[in-house]
C-alpha positions, 0 to 999 in steps of 0.5 A, spaced: 507 452 456 500 450 456 497 447 449 491 452 449 489 458 446 490 465 450 485 470 449 484 477 452 479 478 458 474 483 457 469 484 462 463 489 461 461 494 466 454 496 468 450 502 468 452 503 476 459 505 474 463 509 469 470 506 471 475 502 466 480 498 468 486 496 463 491 491 466 497 490 462 501 483 463 508 482 463 513 480 458 513 472 457 506 472 460 499 473 458 492 476 461 492 470 466 498 473 470 493 477 474 489 471 476 482 472 478 483 480 480 480 482 473 473 478 476 474 481 483 475 489 480 469 487 476 465 485 481 467 490 486 467 497 482 461 494 477 467 496 472 469 495 465 475 490 465 480 490 459 486 485 459 489 485 452 494 480 450 500 484 448 503 483 441 507 477 440 504 473 446 500 467 447 504 463 442 511 461 442 517 464 445 520 465 438 515 470 436 516 475 441 523 476 438 519 480 433 517 485 437 520 491 441 517 496 447 515 501 442 510 496 439 507 494 446 507 501 447 503 503 441 498 497 442 496 499 449 496 507 448 491 506 442 487 501 447 487 507 453 486 512 448 480 509 446 477 508 453 478 515 455 474 518 449 468 514 450 468 518 457 470 512 462 474 514 468 480 510 466 485 506 471 491 502 469 494 497 472 500 493 470 505 487 472 513 487 471 513 490 464 506 491 464 507 495 470 512 500 466 507 500 461 502 502 465 506 508 468 509 510 462 502 511 458 498 513 465 502 518 466 502 521 459 495 520 458 492 523 464 488 517 466 485 517 473 490 512 477 495 507 476 497 501 479 504 497 479 505 490 481 513 488 481 515 494 476 522 492 474 525 499 475 531 496 479 533 489 477 536 483 481 543 479 479 544 477 474 540 481 470 543 488 472 550 486 470 552 491 465 552 489 457 548 483 458 544 484 453 549 483 447 549 476 450 543 475 445 546 474 439 550 468 443 544 465 447 538 468 445 534 464 450 534 463 458 531 457 461 527 459 467 528 456 474 522 454 478 522 450 484 516 445 485 513 450 491 514 456 486 510 452 480 505 450 485 504 457 488 503 460 480 498 454 479 496 452 472 497 459 468 500 460 461 507 462 461 514 461 457 519 456 460 524 460 456 526 468 458 529 472 452 535 476 453 531 481 449 527 482 455 532 486 458 533 490 452 526 491 452 526 494 459 531 498 459 527 501 453 521 502 458 525 506 463 528 510 458 521 512 455 518 513 462 523 518 465 520 524 462 513 523 464 515 520 471 518 527 472 512 531 472 507 525 474 501 528 478 496 521 478 495 517 484 500 511 483 500 505 487 507 501 487 506 493 490 513 490 491 515 483 493 520 482 498 523 476 496 522 477 488 528 474 484 527 479 478 525 486 481 529 488 486 527 492 492 532 497 491 525 500 486 522 502 493 527 508 493 526 509 486 519 511 487 521 514 494 522 521 492 515 522 488 509 525 492 504 521 488 507 514 488 505 510 494 509 504 495 507 497 499 512 491 500 509 484 501 512 478 504 511 474 498 516 469 495 514 470 487 515 475 482 507 475 480 503 477 486 496 476 484 497 468 483 500 467 489 498 467 497 499 474 497 493 476 493 488 477 498 493 482 501 494 485 494 486 485 492 485 489 499 490 494 497 488 496 490 481 497 492 483 501 498 488 505 493 482 506 488 476 508 493 481 513 497 486 515 492 483 515 485 475 515 484 473 523 483 466 525 485 461 522 481 464 516 480 459 510 482 461 504 486 455 501 490 452 507 494 450 502 499 457 500 501 458 501 508 464 505 510 469 500 514 472 503 520 478 499 523 482 499 530 490 499 530 493 498 536 501 497 536 503 494 542 510 491 545 511 488 552 504 491 554 501 484 557 499 488 563 495 493 560 492 491 553 487 487 556 483 493 559 484 497 552 481 491 548 476 490 552 473 497 551 474 497 543 471 490 542 464 494 546 465 500 541 460 499 536 463 504 531 469 499 529 468 494 524 475 490 525 480 491 531 487 489 529 493 489 534 500 489 532 505 486 537 511 489 535 516 484 538 514 483 545 517 478 549 512 478 554 505 475 553 502 481 549 500 477 543 496 471 548 492 477 551 490 479 545 488 473 542 484 472 548 479 476 545 475 473 539 474 479 535 481 481 535 486 479 529 493 479 532 499 480 527 506 480 530 513 483 528 518 477 530 523 483 531 521 490 534 520 495 528 518 501 532 511 504 533 510 507 526 512 501 523 507 497 527 502 502 525 503 501 518 503 494 518 496 494 521 494 499 516 496 495 510 493 489 513 486 492 515 480 493 510 477 500 513 477 507 509 477 510 517 483 508 521 482 509 528 489 509 532 490 507 539 495 506 544 495 499 548 497 503 555 491 507 557 486 507 562 480 511 563 478 509 556 471 508 554 467 506 548 463 513 548 470 516 548 472 512 542 466 513 538 466 521 539 474 521 536 471 517 530 465 521 529 468 527 526 471 523 521 466 519 519 461 525 518 466 528 514 467 534 518 475 533 519 480 528 515 483 527 522 480 528 529 485 527 536 483 524 542 487 528 547 489 525 554 489 528 561 496 527 563 499 533 566 504 534 561 500 534 555 495 539 558 500 544 559 503 544 552 499 543 546 504 541 541 505 535 546 498 534 547 496 533 539 501 528 538 496 523 542 496 516 539 488 516 539 486 518 533 481 517 527 483 519 520 482 517 513 486 512 510 488 516 504 491 521 509 496 515 511 497 513 504 500 521 503 504 521 509 512 520 507 516 514 509 520 519 513 514 519 518 513 512 518 518 511 523 519 510 530 515 516 534 515 521 528 508 519 525 504 523 529 507 530 528 507 528 520 500 526 521 498 533 524 502 537 519 499 533 513 492 533 516 492 541 517 494 541 510 488 537 507 481 538 505 478 538 511 483 539 516 484 536 523 480 537 530 482 535 537 478 535 544 480 533 551 477 527 554 478 524 561 483 518 560 490 517 561 496 514 558 501 510 563 507 514 563 514 511 561 517 512 568 511 508 571 512 502 566 519 501 566 522 505 572 525 512 573 532 512 569 529 507 563 523 511 562 526 517 562 531 515 557 526 513 553 522 519 553 528 523 551 529 518 546 522 519 543 522 527 544 528 527 540 525 523 535 519 528 534 524 533 534 527 530 528 520 530 525 518 537 526 525 540 524 524 536 517 517 539 517 521 546 518 526 545 513 522 542 508 515 544 508 513 538 504 516 533 509 520 530 503 
């Protein structure tokens, strides 16, 4: 622990905004847990940002042993209530134990939004051993173990070298406390997990899967503390998009001159012979601010062809994860509030067609607009046609889509359902372009087998929606 004074962070907001962010740090941590996130939120939203120092923190680890979860709860409750009484639109964020506090208090007090980083709703071994907290009477402190790489990633921030066994008791009290408010949660909530977290288990993703108001993302981050590692840029992007698209109400002010960005996402697998034609069109489309190709485990030159376009950013899944997962990967890495999905095996696509698909969403006529192709099968059956891959939509619609539909080929059916039930609904129109048939790409036998596999997956999606209208 650094021998220096640790203080709360308070950044005053401007007259441009009535937004207040309250960020709650972790057990054995400090406001430095968040890195430069407070300053980033302050600058992006012109917002007031308050990162309190939780009681018992900032001195010695022994001082923590005097405080319980209820002490942290009471302290932060007073802070949040004070901001709410001032008329501010309050967004509460938290890291680790602070994430549980943010969820517990945010759900109870009716804040505008909640975001959580590494919430320990499920613990990893050995912290998940039953009865472990009783060992605090024998050995109250555990020495933390960090590799040199981990210390380099964390940087020179304040933290304790020891972890009290009492931390498990405090975490368990937090889980008991938030059980009731979580059951009636109606606040937009974002949960960010780190894939290689040694404290917060990824089983926490399933814990939140049944809650419609919780959106979950998982990053390939090596640390429990995502705001101070290499993952922080993706984290910032996800929080900003979440706040803009899912939290801010009408009248909440951010810079009016800020341009609404549009991102093109192109999922591709073994499309080296066709993707160049598509990318040549997208790179000539003025409406697009960024173009992202997600190479979903290709064994050909798909990524190489995509990289030959300087304007295109290429992401790669080392193993094939399916179309929907590739789309989700692209969205998570994108900056746009409007997302344009485009398949990689098209012919006849033009910049004008792309512009005409995007325009109804940009002009707020629809939440999603679909470009229908002139393939004969799609012209014959409208239900097939509206499963077209070329579609523009608001990011918030993607964020509302349950995880079940972000798998394989269920994604378009799920998006169609949720768009129909959104504020502005969906629209579609036929354009003079085509998709390469699977039978042409892979041969008749393999192509036909792949088509029926795709159709079966789409059928599963519609069956789920029919049996459970909310798609859960």
